[in-house]
C-alpha positions as CSV (number, residue, x, y, z in Angstrom):
1,W,1.9,-6.8,-1.6
2,P,-1.5,-8.0,-2.9
3,R,-2.1,-4.5,-4.3
4,I,1.3,-4.5,-5.9
5,V,0.5,-7.8,-7.6
6,T,-2.8,-6.3,-8.8
7,G,-1.1,-3.3,-10.2
8,L,1.6,-5.4,-11.8
9,A,-1.0,-7.6,-13.5
10,R,-3.0,-4.6,-14.8
11,M,0.0,-2.6,-16.0
12,S,1.5,-5.8,-17.5
13,K,-1.7,-6.1,-19.4
14,N,-1.4,-2.6,-20.7
15,A,2.2,-3.1,-21.7
16,V,1.4,-6.5,-23.4
17,D,-1.4,-4.8,-25.3
18,V,1.0,-2.4,-26.8
19,A,3.6,-5.1,-27.4
20,M,1.1,-7.4,-29.1
21,V,-0.3,-4.8,-31.5
22,G,3.2,-3.5,-32.1
23,V,4.5,-6.9,-33.2
24,A,1.3,-7.8,-35.1
25,V,0.6,-4.5,-36.8
26,G,3.5,-2.1,-36.4
27,S,4.5,1.3,-35.1
28,A,1.3,2.9,-36.3
29,A,-0.7,0.6,-34.0
30,I,1.6,1.4,-31.0
31,A,1.1,5.1,-31.6
32,G,-2.7,4.7,-32.2
33,V,-3.3,2.7,-29.1
34,G,-1.0,5.0,-27.1
35,I,-2.9,8.1,-28.2
36,A,-6.2,6.4,-27.4
37,G,-4.8,5.8,-23.9
38,P,-5.4,9.3,-22.6
39,F,-9.0,9.2,-23.7
40,W,-9.6,5.9,-21.9
41,G,-7.7,7.4,-18.9
42,L,-9.9,10.5,-19.0
43,A,-13.0,8.5,-18.3
44,F,-11.1,6.0,-16.0
45,S,-10.1,9.0,-13.9
46,V,-13.7,9.7,-13.1
47,G,-14.1,6.2,-11.6
48,G,-10.8,6.6,-9.9
49,G,-11.9,9.9,-8.3
50,V,-15.1,8.4,-7.0
51,A,-13.1,5.4,-5.7
52,G,-10.8,7.8,-3.9
53,G,-13.7,9.0,-1.9
54,T,-14.9,5.4,-1.5
55,I,-11.7,4.2,0.2
56,A,-11.6,7.2,2.5
57,L,-15.2,6.7,3.7
58,V,-15.1,2.9,3.8
59,S,-11.8,2.7,5.7
60,Q,-12.9,5.1,8.4
61,R,-16.3,3.5,8.7
62,F,-14.8,0.0,8.8
63,G,-12.4,1.1,11.5
64,A,-15.3,2.5,13.5
65,D,-17.5,-0.5,12.8
66,A,-20.2,1.7,11.2
67,R,-21.4,-0.9,8.7
68,D,-24.6,0.8,7.7
69,E,-22.8,4.0,6.7
70,L,-20.2,1.8,4.9
71,G,-22.9,0.2,2.7
72,L,-24.3,3.6,1.9
73,A,-20.9,4.9,0.8
74,V,-20.5,1.9,-1.6
75,R,-23.9,2.2,-3.1
76,S,-23.5,6.0,-3.6
77,S,-20.2,5.4,-5.2
78,V,-21.7,3.0,-7.7
79,L,-24.4,5.5,-8.6
80,L,-21.9,8.3,-9.1
81,V,-19.7,6.2,-11.4
82,V,-22.5,5.1,-13.7
83,A,-24.0,8.6,-13.9
84,A,-20.6,10.2,-14.7
85,T,-19.3,7.7,-17.2
86,L,-22.3,7.0,-19.5
87,P,-22.1,10.4,-21.3
88,V,-18.4,9.9,-21.9
89,V,-19.1,6.5,-23.5
90,A,-21.5,8.1,-25.9
91,L,-19.0,10.8,-26.9
92,F,-16.1,8.4,-27.5
93,W,-18.3,5.9,-29.5
94,T,-19.6,8.7,-31.7
95,F,-16.4,10.7,-32.4
96,S,-13.6,8.2,-31.9
97,A,-11.6,8.9,-35.1
98,E,-12.1,12.6,-34.8
99,L,-10.8,12.6,-31.3
100,I,-7.6,10.7,-32.2
101,G,-7.2,13.1,-35.2
102,L,-6.9,16.0,-32.8
103,L,-3.6,14.6,-31.6
104,S,-2.0,13.0,-34.7
105,S,-1.6,14.0,-38.3
106,D,-0.6,10.5,-39.3
107,A,-3.6,8.9,-41.2
108,E,-2.8,5.2,-40.3
109,T,-2.3,6.2,-36.6
110,V,-5.7,8.0,-36.6
111,R,-7.5,5.0,-38.3
112,L,-6.1,2.4,-35.9
113,G,-6.5,4.6,-32.8
114,G,-10.1,5.4,-33.7
115,K,-11.0,1.7,-34.1
116,Y,-9.5,1.0,-30.7
117,L,-11.1,3.9,-28.9
118,R,-14.6,3.2,-30.2
119,I,-14.7,-0.3,-28.8
120,V,-12.8,0.2,-25.6
121,A,-15.2,3.1,-24.7
122,L,-17.8,0.5,-23.9
123,G,-15.7,-0.7,-21.0
124,I,-15.4,2.6,-19.2
125,P,-18.3,2.3,-16.7
126,F,-17.2,-1.2,-15.8
127,A,-13.6,0.0,-15.3
128,G,-14.9,2.6,-12.8
129,L,-17.1,0.1,-11.0
130,N,-14.1,-2.2,-10.9
131,L,-12.2,0.4,-9.0
132,V,-15.0,1.0,-6.5
133,G,-15.2,-2.7,-5.8
134,S,-11.5,-2.9,-5.3
135,R,-11.3,0.2,-3.0
136,T,-14.1,-1.1,-0.9
137,L,-12.2,-4.3,-0.1
138,V,-8.9,-2.4,0.4
139,G,-10.7,0.0,2.7
140,A,-12.0,-3.0,4.7
141,D,-8.4,-4.3,5.1
142,D,-8.7,-7.0,2.4
143,S,-6.4,-6.2,-0.4
144,Y,-5.8,-9.9,-1.0
145,T,-9.3,-10.6,-2.4
146,A,-9.2,-7.5,-4.5
147,M,-5.8,-8.8,-5.9
148,V,-7.3,-12.2,-6.7
149,L,-10.2,-10.8,-8.7
150,R,-8.4,-7.9,-10.5
151,A,-5.2,-9.9,-11.3
152,S,-7.3,-12.8,-12.6
153,G,-9.1,-10.3,-14.8
154,A,-5.9,-8.9,-16.1
155,V,-4.5,-12.3,-16.9
156,A,-7.7,-13.3,-18.7
157,N,-7.5,-10.1,-20.6
158,V,-4.0,-10.9,-21.9
159,G,-5.2,-14.4,-22.9
160,I,-8.3,-13.1,-24.7
161,N,-6.1,-10.5,-26.5
162,A,-3.6,-13.1,-27.7
163,V,-6.4,-15.1,-29.2
164,L,-8.1,-12.2,-30.9
165,I,-5.0,-10.4,-32.0
166,F,-2.8,-13.3,-33.2
167,G,-5.3,-16.1,-33.6
168,L,-8.1,-14.2,-35.3
169,G,-6.0,-11.4,-36.7
170,M,-8.3,-8.7,-35.2
171,G,-5.4,-6.3,-34.4
172,V,-6.3,-3.2,-32.3
173,E,-10.0,-4.2,-32.3
174,G,-9.1,-7.5,-30.6
175,A,-7.1,-5.6,-27.9
176,A,-10.1,-3.4,-27.2
177,I,-12.6,-6.2,-27.0
178,G,-10.4,-8.1,-24.6
179,T,-10.3,-5.0,-22.3
180,V,-14.1,-4.6,-22.3
181,V,-14.8,-8.3,-21.7
182,S,-12.4,-8.6,-18.8
183,N,-13.7,-5.5,-17.0
184,V,-17.3,-6.8,-17.3
185,V,-16.3,-10.2,-15.8
186,V,-14.4,-8.6,-12.9
187,V,-17.2,-6.2,-12.0
188,A,-19.7,-9.2,-11.9
189,A,-17.3,-10.9,-9.5
190,F,-17.1,-7.9,-7.2
191,A,-20.8,-7.4,-7.2
192,T,-21.5,-11.0,-6.4
193,G,-19.0,-11.1,-3.6
194,L,-20.2,-7.8,-2.0
195,V,-23.9,-8.9,-2.1
196,V,-23.5,-12.6,-1.2
197,G,-20.4,-12.3,1.0
198,R,-18.1,-14.6,-0.9
199,F,-17.0,-15.5,-4.4
200,P,-15.7,-18.9,-5.6
201,G,-12.0,-18.9,-5.7
202,A,-11.7,-15.7,-3.7
203,G,-13.2,-16.8,-0.4
204,E,-15.1,-14.7,2.1
205,F,-15.5,-10.9,1.7
206,P,-14.9,-8.8,4.8
207,V,-18.0,-6.7,4.3
208,T,-21.3,-7.1,2.5
209,V,-23.5,-4.4,1.0
210,D,-27.3,-4.7,0.8
211,P,-28.4,-3.6,-2.7
212,R,-31.9,-2.8,-1.3
213,G,-30.6,0.1,0.9
214,R,-30.6,3.7,0.0
215,W,-28.5,4.6,-3.0
216,A,-28.7,8.4,-3.1
217,D,-27.9,10.1,0.2
218,P,-27.1,13.9,-0.1
219,G,-24.6,13.9,2.7
220,T,-22.7,10.8,1.6
221,I,-22.6,11.9,-2.1
222,S,-21.4,15.3,-1.0
223,D,-18.5,13.7,1.0
224,L,-17.7,11.4,-2.0
225,V,-17.6,14.4,-4.3
226,S,-15.6,16.7,-2.0
227,I,-13.0,13.9,-1.5
228,G,-13.1,12.4,-4.9
229,L,-13.0,15.5,-7.1
230,P,-9.4,16.4,-6.2
231,V,-8.4,12.7,-6.6
232,M,-10.1,12.7,-10.0
233,G,-8.3,16.0,-10.8
234,R,-4.9,14.5,-9.8
235,N,-5.5,11.5,-11.9
236,L,-6.7,13.7,-14.8
237,V,-3.5,15.6,-14.6
238,W,-1.5,12.6,-15.8
239,T,-4.2,11.9,-18.5
240,V,-5.0,15.4,-19.6
241,A,-1.3,16.3,-19.8
242,E,-0.8,13.5,-22.4
243,F,-3.1,15.4,-24.9
244,P,-0.8,18.4,-25.4
245,M,2.1,16.0,-25.0
246,F,1.1,13.9,-27.9
247,A,0.2,17.0,-30.0
248,I,3.7,18.4,-29.4
249,L,5.4,15.1,-30.0
250,D,3.6,14.8,-33.3
251,V,6.1,17.4,-34.6
252,F,8.9,14.8,-34.0
253,G,7.1,12.1,-36.0
254,R,5.6,8.6,-35.5
255,D,8.8,7.0,-34.2
256,V,9.2,9.4,-31.3
257,V,5.5,9.0,-30.5
258,S,5.9,5.3,-30.5
259,A,9.0,5.5,-28.3
260,F,7.2,7.7,-25.9
261,V,4.3,5.2,-25.6
262,I,6.8,2.4,-24.9
263,A,8.6,4.4,-22.2
264,R,5.3,5.3,-20.6
265,R,4.3,1.7,-20.4
266,V,7.6,0.7,-18.9
267,L,7.2,3.6,-16.4
268,G,3.7,2.3,-15.5
269,L,5.1,-1.2,-14.9
270,M,7.9,0.1,-12.6
271,N,5.3,2.3,-10.7
272,T,3.2,-0.7,-9.7
273,P,4.7,-1.0,-6.2
274,G,3.2,2.4,-5.6
275,W,-0.3,0.9,-6.0
276,G,0.4,-1.2,-3.0
277,F,2.2,1.4,-0.9
278,S,-0.3,4.2,-1.5
279,L,-3.4,2.1,-1.0
280,A,-1.9,0.2,2.0
281,S,-1.1,3.6,3.5
282,S,-4.6,4.9,2.8
283,S,-6.2,1.8,4.3
284,L,-4.1,1.6,7.4
285,V,-4.0,5.3,8.1
286,G,-7.7,5.6,7.4
287,Q,-8.5,2.9,9.9
288,E,-6.4,4.4,12.6
289,L,-7.9,7.8,12.0
290,G,-11.4,6.2,12.3
291,T,-10.4,5.2,15.8
292,D,-8.9,8.7,16.5
293,D,-5.3,7.3,16.8
294,E,-3.5,10.0,14.9
295,D,0.0,9.0,16.2
296,L,-0.2,5.5,14.9
297,A,-1.6,6.7,11.6
298,D,1.4,9.0,11.2
299,A,3.8,6.1,12.1
300,Y,2.3,3.9,9.4
301,G,2.7,6.7,6.8
302,R,6.3,7.3,7.6
303,E,7.3,3.6,7.4
304,I,5.6,3.1,4.1
305,V,7.4,6.1,2.5
306,R,10.8,4.7,3.6
307,F,10.0,1.2,2.3
308,A,8.7,2.6,-1.0
309,V,11.9,4.4,-1.8
310,A,14.0,1.3,-1.2
311,V,11.8,-0.9,-3.4
312,Y,11.5,1.7,-6.2
313,A,15.3,2.2,-6.3
314,A,15.9,-1.6,-6.6
315,V,13.4,-2.0,-9.4
316,A,14.7,1.0,-11.3
317,A,18.3,-0.2,-11.2
318,V,17.4,-3.5,-12.8
319,V,15.3,-1.9,-15.6
320,F,18.0,0.7,-16.2
321,L,20.6,-2.1,-16.9
322,L,18.1,-4.0,-19.2
323,A,16.6,-1.0,-21.0
324,E,17.4,-2.1,-24.5
325,Q,16.2,-5.7,-24.1
326,V,12.9,-4.3,-22.5
327,V,12.3,-2.0,-25.5
328,V,12.9,-4.7,-28.0
329,L,10.0,-6.7,-26.4
330,F,7.6,-4.1,-27.7
331,V,8.8,-4.0,-31.3
332,G,10.1,-7.5,-32.0
333,T,13.4,-6.5,-33.5
334,P,16.4,-4.4,-32.3
335,T,16.6,-2.7,-35.7
336,A,13.2,-1.0,-35.3
337,P,13.5,2.8,-35.7
338,E,11.9,3.4,-32.3
339,V,14.6,1.5,-30.4
340,P,17.4,4.1,-30.2
341,I,14.9,6.7,-29.2
342,A,13.0,4.6,-26.6
343,V,16.1,3.2,-24.8
344,P,17.3,6.5,-23.3
345,L,13.7,7.5,-22.5
346,V,13.3,4.3,-20.5
347,R,16.5,5.0,-18.6
348,V,15.4,8.5,-17.7
349,A,12.1,7.0,-16.6
350,C,14.1,4.7,-14.2
351,V,15.3,7.8,-12.4
352,A,11.9,9.6,-12.5
353,V,10.1,6.6,-11.0
354,V,12.0,6.7,-7.7
355,F,10.5,10.1,-7.1
356,Q,7.1,8.8,-8.1
357,G,7.5,6.3,-5.3
358,V,7.9,9.1,-2.8
359,S,5.0,11.0,-4.2
360,G,2.6,8.0,-4.2
361,A,3.5,6.8,-0.8
362,A,3.3,10.3,0.8
363,S,-0.1,10.9,-0.9
364,G,-1.6,7.8,0.8
365,P,-2.1,9.3,4.2
366,L,-3.4,12.5,2.6
367,N,-6.0,10.5,0.6
368,A,-7.1,8.6,3.7
369,A,-7.6,11.8,5.6
370,G,-9.6,13.4,2.8
371,D,-6.8,16.0,2.2
372,T,-6.9,15.3,-1.5
373,R,-6.5,18.8,-2.9
374,W,-2.8,19.1,-2.1
375,P,-1.7,16.0,-4.2
376,F,-3.8,17.3,-7.0
377,L,-2.2,20.7,-7.0
378,A,1.2,19.1,-6.7
379,Q,0.6,16.9,-9.8
380,A,-0.9,19.7,-11.8
381,L,2.1,22.0,-11.1
382,G,4.6,19.3,-12.0
383,M,2.9,18.4,-15.3
384,F,1.5,21.7,-16.6
385,G,3.8,24.1,-14.9
386,V,7.1,22.3,-15.7
387,S,6.9,19.1,-17.7
388,I,4.8,20.2,-20.7
389,P,6.7,23.5,-21.1
390,L,9.9,21.5,-21.3
391,V,8.6,19.3,-24.1
392,Y,7.5,22.4,-26.0
393,L,10.9,24.0,-25.6
394,G,12.3,20.9,-27.2
395,T,10.4,21.7,-30.4
396,V,11.4,25.3,-30.7
397,T,15.0,25.4,-29.3
398,P,18.1,23.2,-29.8
399,L,17.1,21.4,-26.6
400,G,15.2,18.9,-28.9
401,I,14.5,15.4,-27.5
402,Y,16.3,16.4,-24.3
403,G,13.3,18.4,-23.4
404,L,11.3,15.1,-23.2
405,Y,14.0,13.6,-20.9
406,L,13.7,16.6,-18.5
407,A,9.9,16.4,-18.7
408,F,9.9,12.8,-17.4
409,L,11.9,14.0,-14.4
410,A,9.8,17.1,-13.7
411,E,6.5,15.3,-13.6
412,T,7.6,13.2,-10.6
413,T,10.1,15.3,-8.7
414,V,7.7,18.3,-8.2
415,P,4.8,16.3,-6.7
416,A,7.3,14.2,-4.7
417,A,8.6,17.2,-2.9
418,M,5.2,18.8,-2.4
419,N,3.4,15.7,-1.1
420,Y,6.2,14.7,1.3
421,Y,6.2,18.3,2.6
422,R,2.5,18.2,3.3
423,F,2.7,14.8,4.9
424,R,5.5,15.9,7.3
425,K,3.6,19.1,8.3
426,G,0.7,16.9,9.6
427,V,-2.1,19.2,8.3
428,W,-3.9,16.1,7.0
429,K,-4.7,14.9,10.5
430,R,-6.8,18.0,11.1
431,V,-8.5,17.7,7.7
432,S,-9.5,14.1,8.5
433,R,-11.6,15.1,11.5
434,E,-14.2,16.6,9.1
435,Y,-14.8,13.2,7.5
436,R,-14.7,10.7,10.4
437,P,-17.9,8.7,11.1
438,D,-19.2,10.9,13.8
439,A,-19.1,13.9,11.4
440,G,-21.5,12.3,9.0
441,L,-25.0,10.8,9.0
442,A,-25.5,8.0,11.4
443,D,-27.3,5.4,9.3
444,D,-28.6,4.5,5.9
């Protein structure tokens, strides 16, 4: 549950960002911030990929009480995140408006989206380090402390945004500044806690990392890359898919783009239980694999999948019934042109998110084992093989907006089926043996 609260806080922050700029500025701001989202997600996926390797290595080393190797894994993760994200920051800062213009022909959307992207790009390295810090604690069986720090950052982010957007009238720029500042603060908290061993208000940390140890170990970096690249690729599937998605949706006009952004934010909120289920599964399964108890690791995975389905179904049912009221929160008035488009999209998302629960929970054991290629391929097939073609068909056939409805379903049902199949087959147990502590270097 701590990870779910963390996810809820973060996704609530994303949704509130869109709602705030929507109410304060209008539909062009919703579309602009929404289109900037995939660019932020593109770089964020880099940090997420490295962090995917972090939790696999940390959880197994924590379970085996190999603390020196654990510290080396964390330091190497930090080094990789910084090296990979700085070039992206430079690109987004320099060509922000041009990048938004690739996906929208609406001048006001491009202007506002470019302003947002230029500033928020500065927070990309810190967002990646934020993930590494969080995954380190989760891998060490302490999701509560990660929750306290990241949820506090998300709450502060919302407060800062409210002051900047409404109090100072800074619009999308205020939203971007709030995101950057909150990420810097949370990274500072993680760094302090991991070095000192505790942080005020968060308590004791389960592990400490000596910053004076080795940072670049070829074997550890190789493991992080081999595990993290497929995780990054899977995360990028969601993000990269939004580029052609927005380009295609531009044909339908600004209102459809805004409705799509709203529906995606609502889907993200409903998907927050998966943050807990997937990472809890990764942590628990990884620790049992670290002690070579494959049967108990399998049992943890099965129970989490069952529980995930029940929780997702309950959440989706509530949102389905309140879809119109939820949409109005983003635009401020039920007469806004986006409302009749967004409401059915949100209801379709309610069905799709149940399958996302299966996909996320089933991918947890695979990630813990280092078997990360399969979830990546499953997500890629669902998005690029089925979802995006359906949206395109909607623009060239009478299918129309219904193509977008079907796309929402396809992007979750395909990976749900594939990930659950892989989990049930048990191949991930064999894969995990390549990454267990006795398979790597002994010390840092």
